[in-house]
N, CA, C and O atoms as CSV, one atom per row, in Angstrom:
chain,resi,resn,atom,element,x,y,z
A,1,MET,N,N,6.065,22.970,0.231
A,1,MET,CA,C,7.170,23.000,1.141
A,1,MET,C,C,6.965,21.857,2.130
A,1,MET,O,O,5.915,21.757,2.764
A,2,LEU,N,N,7.979,20.991,2.257
A,2,LEU,CA,C,7.889,19.838,3.158
A,2,LEU,C,C,8.492,20.154,4.511
A,2,LEU,O,O,9.429,20.947,4.609
A,3,SER,N,N,7.962,19.540,5.551
A,3,SER,CA,C,8.639,19.597,6.845
A,3,SER,C,C,9.848,18.672,6.776
A,3,SER,O,O,9.885,17.758,5.952
A,4,ASP,N,N,10.812,18.901,7.616
A,4,ASP,CA,C,12.000,18.046,7.651
A,4,ASP,C,C,11.616,16.601,7.948
A,4,ASP,O,O,12.158,15.680,7.338
A,5,SER,N,N,10.683,16.392,8.881
A,5,SER,CA,C,10.303,15.020,9.237
A,5,SER,C,C,9.592,14.311,8.080
A,5,SER,O,O,9.803,13.116,7.873
A,6,THR,N,N,8.756,15.028,7.323
A,6,THR,CA,C,8.103,14.423,6.157
A,6,THR,C,C,9.139,14.090,5.083
A,6,THR,O,O,9.080,13.029,4.462
A,7,TRP,N,N,10.075,14.991,4.874
A,7,TRP,CA,C,11.145,14.762,3.898
A,7,TRP,C,C,11.921,13.499,4.238
A,7,TRP,O,O,12.247,12.702,3.358
A,8,ARG,N,N,12.215,13.325,5.523
A,8,ARG,CA,C,12.970,12.140,5.949
A,8,ARG,C,C,12.125,10.869,5.897
A,8,ARG,O,O,12.588,9.839,5.407
A,9,SER,N,N,10.881,10.932,6.400
A,9,SER,CA,C,10.074,9.708,6.499
A,9,SER,C,C,9.435,9.291,5.179
A,9,SER,O,O,9.350,8.097,4.891
A,10,ARG,N,N,8.989,10.237,4.382
A,10,ARG,CA,C,8.274,9.905,3.135
A,10,ARG,C,C,9.169,9.893,1.896
A,10,ARG,O,O,8.871,9.216,0.912
A,11,PHE,N,N,10.274,10.651,1.955
A,11,PHE,CA,C,11.128,10.779,0.779
A,11,PHE,C,C,12.557,10.307,1.032
A,11,PHE,O,O,13.434,10.504,0.191
A,12,GLY,N,N,12.799,9.679,2.196
A,12,GLY,CA,C,14.113,9.117,2.496
A,12,GLY,C,C,15.226,10.135,2.505
A,12,GLY,O,O,16.371,9.794,2.208
A,13,ALA,N,N,14.919,11.390,2.842
A,13,ALA,CA,C,15.895,12.486,2.887
A,13,ALA,C,C,16.611,12.660,1.544
A,13,ALA,O,O,17.773,13.063,1.500
A,14,ASP,N,N,15.914,12.357,0.465
A,14,ASP,CA,C,16.480,12.474,-0.877
A,14,ASP,C,C,16.612,13.946,-1.262
A,14,ASP,O,O,15.600,14.639,-1.371
A,15,PRO,N,N,17.841,14.442,-1.472
A,15,PRO,CA,C,18.014,15.852,-1.828
A,15,PRO,C,C,17.451,16.181,-3.215
A,15,PRO,O,O,17.214,17.348,-3.525
A,16,ASP,N,N,17.240,15.170,-4.039
A,16,ASP,CA,C,16.702,15.400,-5.384
A,16,ASP,C,C,15.185,15.554,-5.404
A,16,ASP,O,O,14.595,15.677,-6.478
A,17,VAL,N,N,14.540,15.550,-4.230
A,17,VAL,CA,C,13.087,15.717,-4.168
A,17,VAL,C,C,12.681,17.141,-4.575
A,17,VAL,O,O,11.558,17.351,-5.032
A,18,ILE,N,N,13.571,18.111,-4.415
A,18,ILE,CA,C,13.269,19.490,-4.793
A,18,ILE,C,C,13.018,19.543,-6.297
A,18,ILE,O,O,13.846,19.091,-7.088
A,19,GLY,N,N,11.883,20.091,-6.680
A,19,GLY,CA,C,11.505,20.193,-8.079
A,19,GLY,C,C,10.693,19.014,-8.581
A,19,GLY,O,O,10.167,19.048,-9.693
A,20,ARG,N,N,10.589,17.975,-7.773
A,20,ARG,CA,C,9.826,16.792,-8.167
A,20,ARG,C,C,8.332,17.038,-7.969
A,20,ARG,O,O,7.919,17.670,-6.996
A,21,THR,N,N,7.532,16.532,-8.900
A,21,THR,CA,C,6.076,16.601,-8.771
A,21,THR,C,C,5.603,15.343,-8.051
A,21,THR,O,O,6.009,14.230,-8.386
A,22,THR,N,N,4.737,15.538,-7.055
A,22,THR,CA,C,4.205,14.417,-6.286
A,22,THR,C,C,2.717,14.637,-6.072
A,22,THR,O,O,2.234,15.763,-6.187
A,23,MET,N,N,2.000,13.592,-5.767
A,23,MET,CA,C,0.563,13.687,-5.516
A,23,MET,C,C,0.316,13.815,-4.017
A,23,MET,O,O,0.926,13.105,-3.218
A,24,ILE,N,N,-0.580,14.720,-3.640
A,24,ILE,CA,C,-0.981,14.852,-2.238
A,24,ILE,C,C,-2.500,14.873,-2.174
A,24,ILE,O,O,-3.174,15.240,-3.137
A,25,ASP,N,N,-3.023,14.473,-1.028
A,25,ASP,CA,C,-4.455,14.562,-0.772
A,25,ASP,C,C,-4.661,15.801,0.079
A,25,ASP,O,O,-4.303,15.815,1.257
A,26,ASP,N,N,-5.232,16.837,-0.506
A,26,ASP,CA,C,-5.405,18.106,0.212
A,26,ASP,C,C,-6.749,18.199,0.923
A,26,ASP,O,O,-7.167,19.282,1.332
A,27,GLY,N,N,-7.419,17.069,1.068
A,27,GLY,CA,C,-8.718,17.057,1.725
A,27,GLY,C,C,-9.867,17.151,0.741
A,27,GLY,O,O,-11.017,16.881,1.087
A,28,GLY,N,N,-9.553,17.532,-0.479
A,28,GLY,CA,C,-10.573,17.615,-1.514
A,28,GLY,C,C,-10.281,16.671,-2.669
A,28,GLY,O,O,-10.897,16.759,-3.731
A,29,GLY,N,N,-9.334,15.766,-2.448
A,29,GLY,CA,C,-8.940,14.824,-3.490
A,29,GLY,C,C,-7.454,14.924,-3.770
A,29,GLY,O,O,-6.753,15.773,-3.218
A,30,MET,N,N,-6.995,14.054,-4.624
A,30,MET,CA,C,-5.576,14.030,-4.964
A,30,MET,C,C,-5.247,15.179,-5.915
A,30,MET,O,O,-6.021,15.511,-6.813
A,31,ARG,N,N,-4.078,15.774,-5.690
A,31,ARG,CA,C,-3.654,16.920,-6.482
A,31,ARG,C,C,-2.145,16.844,-6.701
A,31,ARG,O,O,-1.390,16.559,-5.772
A,32,ALA,N,N,-1.712,17.100,-7.930
A,32,ALA,CA,C,-0.283,17.138,-8.225
A,32,ALA,C,C,0.293,18.448,-7.706
A,32,ALA,O,O,-0.307,19.508,-7.882
A,33,THR,N,N,1.440,18.375,-7.075
A,33,THR,CA,C,2.124,19.573,-6.594
A,33,THR,C,C,3.620,19.373,-6.718
A,33,THR,O,O,4.103,18.241,-6.694
A,34,THR,N,N,4.345,20.446,-6.849
A,34,THR,CA,C,5.803,20.401,-6.982
A,34,THR,C,C,6.437,20.743,-5.647
A,34,THR,O,O,6.066,21.730,-5.012
A,35,VAL,N,N,7.381,19.939,-5.225
A,35,VAL,CA,C,8.120,20.201,-3.986
A,35,VAL,C,C,9.091,21.342,-4.257
A,35,VAL,O,O,9.946,21.244,-5.137
A,36,VAL,N,N,8.956,22.425,-3.496
A,36,VAL,CA,C,9.804,23.595,-3.709
A,36,VAL,C,C,10.888,23.747,-2.648
A,36,VAL,O,O,11.801,24.559,-2.803
A,37,GLY,N,N,10.791,22.967,-1.568
A,37,GLY,CA,C,11.811,23.072,-0.533
A,37,GLY,C,C,11.493,22.211,0.674
A,37,GLY,O,O,10.444,21.574,0.763
A,38,VAL,N,N,12.448,22.218,1.605
A,38,VAL,CA,C,12.329,21.489,2.867
A,38,VAL,C,C,12.665,22.470,3.984
A,38,VAL,O,O,13.696,23.141,3.949
A,39,MET,N,N,11.787,22.540,4.965
A,39,MET,CA,C,12.036,23.454,6.096
A,39,MET,C,C,13.124,22.916,7.005
A,39,MET,O,O,13.396,21.716,7.029
A,40,GLN,N,N,13.735,23.812,7.744
A,40,GLN,CA,C,14.744,23.426,8.725
A,40,GLN,C,C,14.090,22.565,9.803
A,40,GLN,O,O,12.912,22.749,10.108
A,41,PRO,N,N,14.849,21.617,10.388
A,41,PRO,CA,C,14.269,20.723,11.408
A,41,PRO,C,C,13.658,21.469,12.592
A,41,PRO,O,O,12.707,20.977,13.199
A,42,GLU,N,N,14.178,22.635,12.928
A,42,GLU,CA,C,13.695,23.388,14.094
A,42,GLU,C,C,12.331,24.026,13.853
A,42,GLU,O,O,11.635,24.375,14.806
A,43,PHE,N,N,11.944,24.183,12.589
A,43,PHE,CA,C,10.672,24.851,12.272
A,43,PHE,C,C,9.531,23.859,12.457
A,43,PHE,O,O,9.489,22.831,11.781
A,44,ASP,N,N,8.615,24.155,13.359
A,44,ASP,CA,C,7.493,23.261,13.645
A,44,ASP,C,C,6.246,24.086,13.947
A,44,ASP,O,O,5.736,24.076,15.067
A,45,TYR,N,N,5.758,24.810,12.918
A,45,TYR,CA,C,4.573,25.641,13.102
A,45,TYR,C,C,3.653,25.488,11.908
A,45,TYR,O,O,4.118,25.591,10.773
A,46,PRO,N,N,2.378,25.249,12.114
A,46,PRO,CA,C,1.840,24.795,13.377
A,46,PRO,C,C,2.416,23.433,13.743
A,46,PRO,O,O,2.816,22.655,12.876
A,47,ARG,N,N,2.448,23.168,15.017
A,47,ARG,CA,C,3.091,21.957,15.526
A,47,ARG,C,C,2.592,20.718,14.787
A,47,ARG,O,O,1.389,20.482,14.677
A,48,GLY,N,N,3.544,19.935,14.285
A,48,GLY,CA,C,3.227,18.679,13.630
A,48,GLY,C,C,2.850,18.788,12.156
A,48,GLY,O,O,2.504,17.780,11.539
A,49,ALA,N,N,2.909,20.001,11.571
A,49,ALA,CA,C,2.562,20.147,10.153
A,49,ALA,C,C,3.514,19.324,9.295
A,49,ALA,O,O,4.725,19.329,9.518
A,50,ALA,N,N,2.966,18.625,8.321
A,50,ALA,CA,C,3.763,17.785,7.425
A,50,ALA,C,C,4.243,18.548,6.202
A,50,ALA,O,O,5.310,18.267,5.658
A,51,LEU,N,N,3.432,19.529,5.773
A,51,LEU,CA,C,3.794,20.319,4.599
A,51,LEU,C,C,2.989,21.604,4.596
A,51,LEU,O,O,2.024,21.747,5.347
A,52,TRP,N,N,3.387,22.531,3.750
A,52,TRP,CA,C,2.700,23.800,3.599
A,52,TRP,C,C,2.366,23.988,2.135
A,52,TRP,O,O,3.202,23.746,1.264
A,53,LEU,N,N,1.139,24.422,1.861
A,53,LEU,CA,C,0.653,24.640,0.504
A,53,LEU,C,C,0.491,26.130,0.251
A,53,LEU,O,O,0.350,26.910,1.192
A,54,PRO,N,N,0.510,26.527,-1.016
A,54,PRO,CA,C,0.280,27.949,-1.325
A,54,PRO,C,C,-1.096,28.387,-0.840
A,54,PRO,O,O,-2.048,27.608,-0.869
A,55,ILE,N,N,-1.195,29.612,-0.401
A,55,ILE,CA,C,-2.460,30.155,0.085
A,55,ILE,C,C,-3.527,30.096,-1.003
A,55,ILE,O,O,-4.708,29.959,-0.685
A,56,ALA,N,N,-3.152,30.195,-2.267
A,56,ALA,CA,C,-4.112,30.150,-3.372
A,56,ALA,C,C,-4.932,28.866,-3.363
A,56,ALA,O,O,-6.032,28.839,-3.917
A,57,TRP,N,N,-4.425,27.810,-2.752
A,57,TRP,CA,C,-5.166,26.557,-2.668
A,57,TRP,C,C,-6.222,26.597,-1.583
A,57,TRP,O,O,-7.037,25.679,-1.495
A,58,ALA,N,N,-6.236,27.618,-0.764
A,58,ALA,CA,C,-7.098,27.648,0.418
A,58,ALA,C,C,-8.520,28.055,0.062
A,58,ALA,O,O,-8.957,29.157,0.393
A,59,CYS,N,N,-9.239,27.170,-0.609
A,59,CYS,CA,C,-10.637,27.459,-0.918
A,59,CYS,C,C,-11.522,27.095,0.268
A,59,CYS,O,O,-12.723,27.365,0.257
A,60,ARG,N,N,-10.940,26.495,1.271
A,60,ARG,CA,C,-11.621,26.182,2.528
A,60,ARG,C,C,-10.569,26.263,3.631
A,60,ARG,O,O,-9.378,26.217,3.321
A,61,PRO,N,N,-10.944,26.379,4.880
A,61,PRO,CA,C,-9.940,26.517,5.944
A,61,PRO,C,C,-8.958,25.344,5.973
A,61,PRO,O,O,-9.356,24.179,5.992
A,62,ILE,N,N,-7.673,25.677,5.977
A,62,ILE,CA,C,-6.612,24.689,6.143
A,62,ILE,C,C,-5.580,25.261,7.105
A,62,ILE,O,O,-5.526,26.471,7.322
A,63,ARG,N,N,-4.773,24.398,7.671
A,63,ARG,CA,C,-3.696,24.862,8.545
A,63,ARG,C,C,-2.533,25.265,7.662
A,63,ARG,O,O,-1.998,24.442,6.919
A,64,ALA,N,N,-2.138,26.528,7.738
A,64,ALA,CA,C,-1.055,27.022,6.904
A,64,ALA,C,C,-0.243,28.041,7.681
A,64,ALA,O,O,-0.713,28.614,8.664
A,65,ALA,N,N,0.963,28.253,7.234
A,65,ALA,CA,C,1.841,29.246,7.850
A,65,ALA,C,C,2.433,30.097,6.739
A,65,ALA,O,O,2.602,29.629,5.614
A,66,THR,N,N,2.748,31.346,7.055
A,66,THR,CA,C,3.404,32.206,6.088
A,66,THR,C,C,4.666,32.767,6.712
A,66,THR,O,O,4.754,32.940,7.928
A,67,ALA,N,N,5.628,33.046,5.870
A,67,ALA,CA,C,6.878,33.635,6.345
A,67,ALA,C,C,6.690,35.139,6.484
A,67,ALA,O,O,5.967,35.757,5.703
A,68,VAL,N,N,7.338,35.718,7.470
A,68,VAL,CA,C,7.279,37.155,7.696
A,68,VAL,C,C,8.689,37.700,7.581
A,68,VAL,O,O,9.619,37.171,8.191
A,69,ASP,N,N,8.848,38.758,6.802
A,69,ASP,CA,C,10.139,39.420,6.696
A,69,ASP,C,C,10.378,40.172,7.998
A,69,ASP,O,O,9.633,41.101,8.309
A,70,PRO,N,N,11.417,39.786,8.783
A,70,PRO,CA,C,11.617,40.404,10.098
A,70,PRO,C,C,11.882,41.904,10.013
A,70,PRO,O,O,11.528,42.643,10.931
A,71,ILE,N,N,12.496,42.363,8.932
A,71,ILE,CA,C,12.769,43.801,8.806
A,71,ILE,C,C,11.456,44.553,8.629
A,71,ILE,O,O,11.254,45.592,9.257
A,72,VAL,N,N,10.570,44.054,7.793
A,72,VAL,CA,C,9.271,44.699,7.595
A,72,VAL,C,C,8.470,44.646,8.893
A,72,VAL,O,O,7.844,45.637,9.269
A,73,ALA,N,N,8.478,43.496,9.589
A,73,ALA,CA,C,7.733,43.366,10.836
A,73,ALA,C,C,8.216,44.372,11.884
A,73,ALA,O,O,7.404,44.954,12.604
A,74,LEU,N,N,9.526,44.578,11.973
A,74,LEU,CA,C,10.060,45.533,12.943
A,74,LEU,C,C,9.669,46.954,12.598
A,74,LEU,O,O,9.398,47.748,13.498
A,75,ARG,N,N,9.631,47.295,11.335
A,75,ARG,CA,C,9.287,48.650,10.911
A,75,ARG,C,C,7.817,48.965,11.145
A,75,ARG,O,O,7.449,50.139,11.194
A,76,GLN,N,N,6.981,47.973,11.289
A,76,GLN,CA,C,5.555,48.184,11.447
A,76,GLN,C,C,5.132,48.281,12.896
A,76,GLN,O,O,3.934,48.270,13.179
A,77,GLU,N,N,6.062,48.374,13.818
A,77,GLU,CA,C,5.709,48.438,15.251
A,77,GLU,C,C,4.937,49.653,15.596
A,77,GLU,O,O,4.572,49.845,16.756
């Protein structure tokens, strides 16, 4: 998942980037990954994040965010 700013600066705001495979350096070397989406411009968590990777890739600490279903979160109060 790309941040809006990364989508604009690295991919020229190309709407066809969704589904494209690209190489990223995840700190452990280059890895092929598929772009699955672009976040809304207002989303900036953690601040300045360029992209988000699946948690399954987290074999060491990385900065990542997960979506929370607001209905489930409210029911768990």
